[in-house]
MOPAC internal coordinates of N, CA, C and O (Angstrom, degrees):
PM7 1SCF
backbone

  N    0.0000 0     0.00 0     0.00 0    0    0    0
  C    1.4348 1     0.00 0     0.00 0    1    0    0
  C    1.5275 1   109.08 1     0.00 0    2    1    0
  O    1.2310 1   119.76 1   -96.65 1    3    2    1
  N    1.3117 1   118.06 1    83.35 1    3    2    1
  C    1.4528 1   121.99 1  -175.19 1    5    3    2
  C    1.5290 1   116.00 1   -56.20 1    6    5    3
  O    1.2310 1   119.95 1   145.18 1    7    6    5
  N    1.3183 1   117.71 1   -34.82 1    7    6    5
  C    1.4582 1   119.70 1  -175.72 1    9    7    6
  C    1.5279 1   113.44 1   -93.92 1   10    9    7
  O    1.2310 1   120.22 1  -166.87 1   11   10    9
  N    1.3138 1   117.19 1    13.13 1   11   10    9
  C    1.4621 1   122.14 1   179.92 1   13   11   10
  C    1.5460 1   109.24 1  -128.51 1   14   13   11
  O    1.2310 1   119.45 1  -106.17 1   15   14   13
  N    1.3532 1   118.66 1    73.83 1   15   14   13
  C    1.4592 1   120.54 1  -173.60 1   17   15   14
  C    1.5291 1   114.23 1   -58.77 1   18   17   15
  O    1.2310 1   119.40 1   152.33 1   19   18   17
  N    1.3171 1   118.76 1   -27.67 1   19   18   17
  C    1.4565 1   120.37 1   178.66 1   21   19   18
  C    1.5213 1   111.79 1   -69.42 1   22   21   19
  O    1.2310 1   119.88 1   166.49 1   23   22   21
  N    1.3261 1   117.84 1   -13.51 1   23   22   21
  C    1.4500 1   121.69 1  -179.66 1   25   23   22
  C    1.5291 1   112.91 1  -103.95 1   26   25   23
  O    1.2310 1   120.09 1  -174.58 1   27   26   25
  N    1.3508 1   117.44 1     5.42 1   27   26   25
  C    1.4515 1   120.19 1  -177.43 1   29   27   26
  C    1.5411 1   110.71 1   -70.21 1   30   29   27
  O    1.2310 1   120.43 1   -38.15 1   31   30   29
  N    1.3283 1   116.78 1   141.85 1   31   30   29
  C    1.4659 1   119.37 1   175.32 1   33   31   30
  C    1.5355 1   110.50 1   -72.02 1   34   33   31
  O    1.2310 1   120.54 1   -18.02 1   35   34   33
  N    1.3114 1   116.58 1   161.98 1   35   34   33
  C    1.4689 1   121.08 1  -178.28 1   37   35   34
  C    1.5360 1   112.14 1   -63.84 1   38   37   35
  O    1.2310 1   119.45 1   163.40 1   39   38   37
  N    1.3161 1   118.65 1   -16.60 1   39   38   37
  C    1.4758 1   121.59 1   177.82 1   41   39   38
  C    1.5277 1   111.39 1   -65.67 1   42   41   39
  O    1.2310 1   119.72 1   161.93 1   43   42   41
  N    1.3249 1   118.14 1   -18.07 1   43   42   41
  C    1.4582 1   122.23 1   179.29 1   45   43   42
  C    1.5248 1   113.56 1   -84.76 1   46   45   43
  O    1.2310 1   119.51 1   175.37 1   47   46   45
  N    1.3144 1   118.55 1    -4.63 1   47   46   45
  C    1.4613 1   121.67 1  -179.94 1   49   47   46
  C    1.5205 1   109.49 1   -66.36 1   50   49   47
  O    1.2310 1   120.47 1   -48.74 1   51   50   49
  N    1.3348 1   116.71 1   131.26 1   51   50   49
  C    1.4611 1   122.79 1  -179.63 1   53   51   50
  C    1.5262 1   108.55 1  -121.22 1   54   53   51
  O    1.2310 1   119.94 1   -76.16 1   55   54   53
  N    1.3301 1   117.72 1   103.84 1   55   54   53
  C    1.4624 1   119.17 1  -179.43 1   57   55   54
  C    1.5219 1   112.19 1   -73.15 1   58   57   55
  O    1.2310 1   120.96 1   -32.32 1   59   58   57
  N    1.3256 1   115.77 1   147.68 1   59   58   57
  C    1.4555 1   121.79 1   173.40 1   61   59   58
  C    1.5248 1   106.87 1  -126.31 1   62   61   59
  O    1.2310 1   120.15 1   -25.71 1   63   62   61
  N    1.3425 1   117.32 1   154.29 1   63   62   61
  C    1.4668 1   119.92 1  -171.84 1   65   63   62
  C    1.5323 1   115.76 1   -74.82 1   66   65   63
  O    1.2310 1   119.30 1   171.03 1   67   66   65
  N    1.3260 1   118.94 1    -8.97 1   67   66   65
  C    1.4580 1   121.04 1   179.88 1   69   67   66
  C    1.5202 1   110.21 1  -119.45 1   70   69   67
  O    1.2310 1   120.60 1   -25.16 1   71   70   69
  N    1.3070 1   116.46 1   154.84 1   71   70   69
  C    1.4651 1   121.57 1   179.42 1   73   71   70
  C    1.5233 1   110.45 1   -70.19 1   74   73   71
  O    1.2310 1   119.74 1   -57.52 1   75   74   73
  N    1.3369 1   118.09 1   122.48 1   75   74   73
  C    1.4625 1   120.31 1   178.29 1   77   75   74
  C    1.5324 1   110.98 1   -68.14 1   78   77   75
  O    1.2310 1   120.95 1   -36.39 1   79   78   77
  N    1.3325 1   115.78 1   143.61 1   79   78   77
  C    1.4644 1   121.23 1   177.70 1   81   79   78
  C    1.5301 1   110.01 1  -114.95 1   82   81   79
  O    1.2310 1   120.07 1   138.67 1   83   82   81
  N    1.3365 1   117.47 1   -41.33 1   83   82   81
  C    1.4641 1   121.08 1  -179.06 1   85   83   82
  C    1.5083 1   111.35 1  -157.88 1   86   85   83
  O    1.2310 1   120.75 1   -14.98 1   87   86   85
  N    1.3284 1   116.18 1   165.02 1   87   86   85
  C    1.4648 1   123.05 1  -179.55 1   89   87   86
  C    1.5085 1   110.66 1  -124.24 1   90   89   87
  O    1.2310 1   121.02 1   -33.29 1   91   90   89
  N    1.3399 1   115.65 1   146.71 1   91   90   89
  C    1.4545 1   121.84 1   172.70 1   93   91   90
  C    1.5227 1   107.64 1  -141.44 1   94   93   91
  O    1.2310 1   120.59 1   -15.08 1   95   94   93
  N    1.3227 1   116.48 1   164.92 1   95   94   93
  C    1.4750 1   121.42 1  -178.56 1   97   95   94
  C    1.5128 1   109.31 1  -127.17 1   98   97   95
  O    1.2310 1   120.75 1   -43.51 1   99   98   97
  N    1.3435 1   116.16 1   136.49 1   99   98   97
  C    1.4534 1   121.73 1   174.90 1  101   99   98
  C    1.5180 1   108.75 1  -146.45 1  102  101   99
  O    1.2310 1   120.31 1   -57.49 1  103  102  101
  N    1.3341 1   117.01 1   122.51 1  103  102  101
  C    1.4807 1   123.21 1   179.69 1  105  103  102
  C    1.5209 1   112.62 1    50.55 1  106  105  103
  O    1.2310 1   119.83 1  -135.90 1  107  106  105
  N    1.3005 1   117.93 1    44.10 1  107  106  105
  C    1.4492 1   121.72 1   176.79 1  109  107  106
  C    1.5138 1   114.29 1    76.85 1  110  109  107
  O    1.2310 1   119.61 1  -171.59 1  111  110  109
  N    1.3278 1   118.35 1     8.41 1  111  110  109
  C    1.4593 1   122.95 1   177.73 1  113  111  110
  C    1.5144 1   109.25 1  -109.32 1  114  113  111
  O    1.2310 1   120.36 1   -47.18 1  115  114  113
  N    1.3182 1   116.92 1   132.82 1  115  114  113
  C    1.4524 1   121.55 1   174.74 1  117  115  114
  C    1.5248 1   107.60 1   -87.09 1  118  117  115
  O    1.2310 1   120.21 1   -55.46 1  119  118  117
  N    1.3083 1   117.21 1   124.54 1  119  118  117
  C    1.4542 1   122.33 1   177.36 1  121  119  118
  C    1.5188 1   107.07 1  -104.90 1  122  121  119
  O    1.2310 1   120.73 1   -52.76 1  123  122  121
  N    1.3376 1   116.21 1   127.24 1  123  122  121
  C    1.4567 1   121.94 1  -179.44 1  125  123  122
  C    1.5232 1   108.48 1  -105.04 1  126  125  123
  O    1.2310 1   120.72 1   -68.48 1  127  126  125
  N    1.3241 1   116.24 1   111.52 1  127  126  125
  C    1.4661 1   121.31 1   174.12 1  129  127  126
  C    1.5262 1   106.30 1   -82.14 1  130  129  127
  O    1.2310 1   120.74 1   -54.90 1  131  130  129
  N    1.3223 1   116.19 1   125.10 1  131  130  129
  C    1.4612 1   121.30 1  -174.64 1  133  131  130
  C    1.5174 1   111.25 1  -119.76 1  134  133  131
  O    1.2310 1   120.90 1     4.71 1  135  134  133
  N    1.3153 1   115.88 1  -175.29 1  135  134  133
  C    1.4659 1   121.77 1   173.72 1  137  135  134
  C    1.5247 1   110.45 1   -83.81 1  138  137  135
  O    1.2310 1   119.78 1  -168.88 1  139  138  137
  N    1.3117 1   118.02 1    11.12 1  139  138  137
  C    1.4561 1   123.86 1   179.72 1  141  139  138
  C    1.5119 1   110.14 1  -147.65 1  142  141  139
  O    1.2310 1   120.50 1    58.49 1  143  142  141
  N    1.3262 1   116.65 1  -121.51 1  143  142  141
  C    1.4572 1   123.07 1  -179.98 1  145  143  142
  C    1.5362 1   109.61 1   -81.98 1  146  145  143
  O    1.2310 1   119.46 1   -45.56 1  147  146  145
  N    1.3385 1   118.63 1   134.44 1  147  146  145
  C    1.4670 1   120.06 1   178.35 1  149  147  146
  C    1.5344 1   111.80 1   -71.42 1  150  149  147
  O    1.2310 1   120.86 1   -26.48 1  151  150  149
  N    1.3148 1   115.97 1   153.52 1  151  150  149
  C    1.4649 1   122.15 1   179.45 1  153  151  150
  C    1.5148 1   109.83 1  -126.82 1  154  153  151
  O    1.2310 1   121.08 1   -26.40 1  155  154  153
  N    1.3273 1   115.54 1   153.60 1  155  154  153
  C    1.4681 1   122.36 1   177.93 1  157  155  154
  C    1.5239 1   109.08 1  -123.66 1  158  157  155
  O    1.2310 1   121.30 1   -36.85 1  159  158  157
  N    1.3077 1   115.11 1   143.15 1  159  158  157
  C    1.4579 1   121.71 1   177.10 1  161  159  158
  C    1.5204 1   108.01 1  -130.02 1  162  161  159
  O    1.2310 1   120.77 1   -53.17 1  163  162  161
  N    1.3251 1   116.13 1   126.83 1  163  162  161
  C    1.4649 1   118.87 1   177.59 1  165  163  162
  C    1.5189 1   109.41 1  -146.97 1  166  165  163
  O    1.2310 1   121.31 1   -22.67 1  167  166  165
  N    1.2979 1   115.10 1   157.33 1  167  166  165
  C    1.4583 1   120.94 1  -179.84 1  169  167  166
  C    1.5196 1   110.26 1   156.04 1  170  169  167
  O    1.2310 1   120.73 1    -8.76 1  171  170  169
  N    1.3131 1   116.21 1   171.24 1  171  170  169
  C    1.4616 1   120.78 1  -177.02 1  173  171  170
  C    1.5239 1   112.96 1   -97.06 1  174  173  171
  O    1.2310 1   120.21 1   160.75 1  175  174  173
  N    1.3111 1   117.20 1   -19.25 1  175  174  173
  C    1.4463 1   120.36 1   178.80 1  177  175  174
  C    1.5190 1   109.19 1  -137.85 1  178  177  175
  O    1.2310 1   119.11 1   -41.98 1  179  178  177
  N    1.3254 1   119.30 1   138.02 1  179  178  177
  C    1.4626 1   121.77 1  -175.17 1  181  179  178
  C    1.5315 1   114.96 1   -54.88 1  182  181  179
  O    1.2310 1   119.66 1   146.87 1  183  182  181
  N    1.3136 1   118.26 1   -33.13 1  183  182  181
  C    1.4552 1   118.71 1  -178.77 1  185  183  182
  C    1.5274 1   113.01 1   -71.36 1  186  185  183
  O    1.2310 1   119.99 1   164.69 1  187  186  185
  N    1.3434 1   117.62 1   -15.31 1  187  186  185
  C    1.4653 1   121.44 1  -179.77 1  189  187  186
  C    1.5263 1   113.64 1  -100.68 1  190  189  187
  O    1.2310 1   119.46 1   175.95 1  191  190  189
  N    1.3180 1   118.64 1    -4.05 1  191  190  189
  C    1.4533 1   122.21 1  -177.43 1  193  191  190
  C    1.5232 1   110.66 1   -77.15 1  194  193  191
  O    1.2310 1   121.38 1   -48.91 1  195  194  193
  N    1.3341 1   114.97 1   131.09 1  195  194  193
  C    1.4649 1   121.07 1   176.00 1  197  195  194
  C    1.5260 1   108.65 1  -128.19 1  198  197  195
  O    1.2310 1   120.08 1   -43.44 1  199  198  197
  N    1.3442 1   117.46 1   136.56 1  199  198  197
  C    1.4652 1   118.82 1   177.62 1  201  199  198
  C    1.5198 1   111.60 1   -73.05 1  202  201  199
  O    1.2310 1   120.38 1   -42.52 1  203  202  201
  N    1.3326 1   116.88 1   137.48 1  203  202  201
  C    1.4590 1   122.94 1   175.11 1  205  203  202
  C    1.5253 1   108.16 1  -130.42 1  206  205  203
  O    1.2310 1   120.70 1   -30.70 1  207  206  205
  N    1.3183 1   116.27 1   149.30 1  207  206  205
  C    1.4522 1   120.01 1   178.84 1  209  207  206
  C    1.5267 1   109.71 1   -63.34 1  210  209  207
  O    1.2310 1   120.81 1   -47.29 1  211  210  209
  N    1.3143 1   116.05 1   132.71 1  211  210  209
  C    1.4657 1   120.92 1   178.91 1  213  211  210
  C    1.5159 1   110.21 1   -96.11 1  214  213  211
  O    1.2310 1   120.68 1  -158.31 1  215  214  213
  N    1.3040 1   116.30 1    21.69 1  215  214  213
  C    1.4502 1   122.53 1   179.49 1  217  215  214
  C    1.5220 1   108.88 1   164.18 1  218  217  215
  O    1.2310 1   120.69 1   -22.66 1  219  218  217
  N    1.3060 1   116.28 1   157.34 1  219  218  217
  C    1.4665 1   119.98 1  -179.11 1  221  219  218
  C    1.5247 1   111.24 1  -100.44 1  222  221  219
  O    1.2310 1   120.36 1  -165.19 1  223  222  221
  N    1.3134 1   116.92 1    14.81 1  223  222  221
  C    1.4519 1   121.29 1  -174.63 1  225  223  222
  C    1.5272 1   110.39 1  -117.55 1  226  225  223
  O    1.2310 1   120.97 1   -26.63 1  227  226  225
  N    1.3182 1   115.76 1   153.37 1  227  226  225
  C    1.4508 1   119.91 1   173.36 1  229  227  226
  C    1.5249 1   107.57 1   -76.15 1  230  229  227
  O    1.2310 1   120.84 1   -54.01 1  231  230  229
  N    1.2815 1   116.00 1   125.99 1  231  230  229
  C    1.4667 1   121.94 1   177.69 1  233  231  230
  C    1.5195 1   108.13 1  -139.09 1  234  233  231
  O    1.2310 1   120.55 1  -113.84 1  235  234  233
  N    1.3445 1   116.56 1    66.16 1  235  234  233
  C    1.4612 1   118.76 1  -175.42 1  237  235  234
  C    1.5270 1   112.38 1   -64.77 1  238  237  235
  O    1.2310 1   121.05 1   -54.98 1  239  238  237
  N    1.3077 1   115.61 1   125.02 1  239  238  237
  C    1.4502 1   121.79 1  -179.56 1  241  239  238
  C    1.5280 1   108.48 1   -73.98 1  242  241  239
  O    1.2310 1   121.00 1   -52.28 1  243  242  241
  N    1.3515 1   115.70 1   127.72 1  243  242  241
  C    1.4593 1   119.10 1  -177.81 1  245  243  242
  C    1.5270 1   114.36 1   -85.64 1  246  245  243
  O    1.2310 1   120.39 1   161.05 1  247  246  245
  N    1.3365 1   116.85 1   -18.95 1  247  246  245
  C    1.4563 1   119.11 1  -177.59 1  249  247  246
  C    1.5173 1   110.31 1  -159.01 1  250  249  247
  O    1.2310 1   120.27 1   -46.56 1  251  250  249
  N    1.3227 1   117.10 1   133.44 1  251  250  249
  C    1.4624 1   119.55 1   178.27 1  253  251  250
  C    1.5341 1   111.80 1   -63.51 1  254  253  251
  O    1.2310 1   120.23 1   154.38 1  255  254  253
  N    1.3205 1   117.16 1   -25.62 1  255  254  253
  C    1.4530 1   121.02 1   179.62 1  257  255  254
  C    1.5270 1   112.06 1   -74.62 1  258  257  255
  O    1.2310 1   119.99 1   167.66 1  259  258  257
  N    1.3279 1   117.63 1   -12.34 1  259  258  257
  C    1.4607 1   120.20 1   179.91 1  261  259  258
  C    1.5304 1   112.28 1   -88.32 1  262  261  259
  O    1.2310 1   119.23 1   171.11 1  263  262  261
  N    1.3274 1   119.08 1    -8.89 1  263  262  261
  C    1.4677 1   122.56 1  -178.65 1  265  263  262
  C    1.5226 1   109.63 1   -76.36 1  266  265  263
  O    1.2310 1   120.85 1   -57.71 1  267  266  265
  N    1.3539 1   115.97 1   122.29 1  267  266  265
  C    1.4653 1   121.55 1  -176.65 1  269  267  266
  C    1.5115 1   109.11 1  -133.79 1  270  269  267
  O    1.2310 1   120.39 1   -47.75 1  271  270  269
  N    1.3185 1   116.87 1   132.25 1  271  270  269
  C    1.4702 1   122.03 1   172.40 1  273  271  270
  C    1.5221 1   107.97 1   -87.39 1  274  273  271
  O    1.2310 1   120.38 1   -54.96 1  275  274  273
  N    1.3330 1   116.87 1   125.04 1  275  274  273
  C    1.4602 1   121.42 1  -179.17 1  277  275  274
  C    1.5264 1   109.12 1  -122.75 1  278  277  275
  O    1.2310 1   120.64 1    -0.62 1  279  278  277
  N    1.3185 1   116.39 1   179.38 1  279  278  277
  C    1.4634 1   120.79 1   178.33 1  281  279  278
  C    1.5301 1   111.89 1   -75.61 1  282  281  279
  O    1.2310 1   119.78 1   169.21 1  283  282  281
  N    1.3387 1   118.03 1   -10.79 1  283  282  281
  C    1.4682 1   121.82 1   179.59 1  285  283  282
  C    1.5247 1   112.84 1  -105.20 1  286  285  283
  O    1.2310 1   119.55 1   167.18 1  287  286  285
  N    1.3216 1   118.47 1   -12.82 1  287  286  285
  C    1.4451 1   122.18 1  -177.58 1  289  287  286
  C    1.5135 1   109.65 1   151.57 1  290  289  287
  O    1.2310 1   120.78 1    14.04 1  291  290  289
  N    1.3154 1   116.11 1  -165.96 1  291  290  289
  C    1.4663 1   121.82 1   177.88 1  293  291  290
  C    1.5144 1   107.97 1  -102.87 1  294  293  291
  O    1.2310 1   120.74 1   -46.99 1  295  294  293
  N    1.3200 1   116.20 1   133.01 1  295  294  293
  C    1.4461 1   122.90 1  -174.69 1  297  295  294
  C    1.5296 1   110.02 1  -121.39 1  298  297  295
  O    1.2310 1   120.85 1   -33.69 1  299  298  297
  N    1.3546 1   115.99 1   146.31 1  299  298  297
  C    1.4534 1   120.08 1   173.86 1  301  299  298
  C    1.5335 1   109.33 1  -155.61 1  302  301  299
  O    1.2310 1   121.75 1   -13.75 1  303  302  301
  N    1.3197 1   114.25 1   166.25 1  303  302  301
  C    1.4474 1   122.21 1  -178.22 1  305  303  302
  C    1.5281 1   110.43 1   -91.02 1  306  305  303
  O    1.2310 1   121.16 1   -42.75 1  307  306  305
  N    1.3308 1   115.38 1   137.25 1  307  306  305
  C    1.4626 1   121.51 1   174.16 1  309  307  306
  C    1.5199 1   107.60 1  -126.38 1  310  309  307
  O    1.2310 1   120.34 1    -4.77 1  311  310  309
  N    1.3163 1   116.95 1   175.23 1  311  310  309
  C    1.4588 1   120.20 1   176.01 1  313  311  310
  C    1.5267 1   111.11 1   -68.83 1  314  313  311
  O    1.2310 1   119.95 1   165.09 1  315  314  313
  N    1.3271 1   117.71 1   -14.91 1  315  314  313
  C    1.4635 1   123.06 1   179.62 1  317  315  314
  C    1.5313 1   112.64 1   -95.45 1  318  317  315
  O    1.2310 1   119.75 1   170.90 1  319  318  317
  N    1.3143 1   118.08 1    -9.10 1  319  318  317
  C    1.4722 1   122.71 1  -175.93 1  321  319  318
  C    1.5154 1   109.82 1   127.83 1  322  321  319
  O    1.2310 1   120.90 1    16.03 1  323  322  321
  N    1.3283 1   115.88 1  -163.97 1  323  322  321
  C    1.4810 1   119.98 1   179.88 1  325  323  322
  C    1.5123 1   111.34 1   -80.48 1  326  325  323
  O    1.2310 1   120.80 1   -35.05 1  327  326  325
  N    1.3150 1   116.07 1   144.95 1  327  326  325
  C    1.4565 1   123.16 1   177.83 1  329  327  326
  C    1.5289 1   106.64 1  -124.80 1  330  329  327
  O    1.2310 1   120.55 1   -39.37 1  331  330  329
  N    1.3260 1   116.56 1   140.63 1  331  330  329
  C    1.4671 1   120.53 1   174.06 1  333  331  330
  C    1.5126 1   107.88 1  -132.81 1  334  333  331
  O    1.2310 1   120.77 1   -42.60 1  335  334  333
  N    1.3148 1   116.13 1   137.40 1  335  334  333
  C    1.4575 1   120.77 1   178.10 1  337  335  334
  C    1.5193 1   109.21 1  -138.43 1  338  337  335
  O    1.2310 1   120.33 1   -40.60 1  339  338  337
  N    1.3244 1   116.98 1   139.40 1  339  338  337
  C    1.4678 1   119.73 1   174.03 1  341  339  338
  C    1.5216 1   112.31 1   -80.68 1  342  341  339
  O    1.2310 1   120.62 1   177.95 1  343  342  341
  N    1.3455 1   116.42 1    -2.05 1  343  342  341
  C    1.4474 1   119.90 1   178.21 1  345  343  342
  C    1.5135 1   114.09 1    90.46 1  346  345  343
  O    1.2310 1   119.68 1   176.91 1  347  346  345
  N    1.3389 1   118.23 1    -3.09 1  347  346  345
  C    1.4426 1   119.50 1  -176.36 1  349  347  346
  C    1.5370 1   112.98 1  -108.57 1  350  349  347
  O    1.2310 1   119.71 1   177.14 1  351  350  349
  N    1.3068 1   118.15 1    -2.86 1  351  350  349
  C    1.4529 1   119.96 1   178.07 1  353  351  350
  C    1.4980 1   113.51 1   135.66 1  354  353  351
  O    1.2310 1   120.10 1   180.00 1  355  354  353

């Protein structure tokens, strides 16, 4: 049931190496702001989704309330300032 995430089996769980802080969406891609490197998840069916790094830099999200989906990408606050990523790298 792709459109019912609360009903997904545990086989759809995709671990990432950093603790997630918040989520945003841009162009059908879920961007995960973490305590380290951000990750992106995209695909048409949950069993085919794989997490990929949404950047090669550390961009630790300081607050889940700072994560915002915009028309240019997903933005959040870090200790270095604001970060924005389109989720593709």
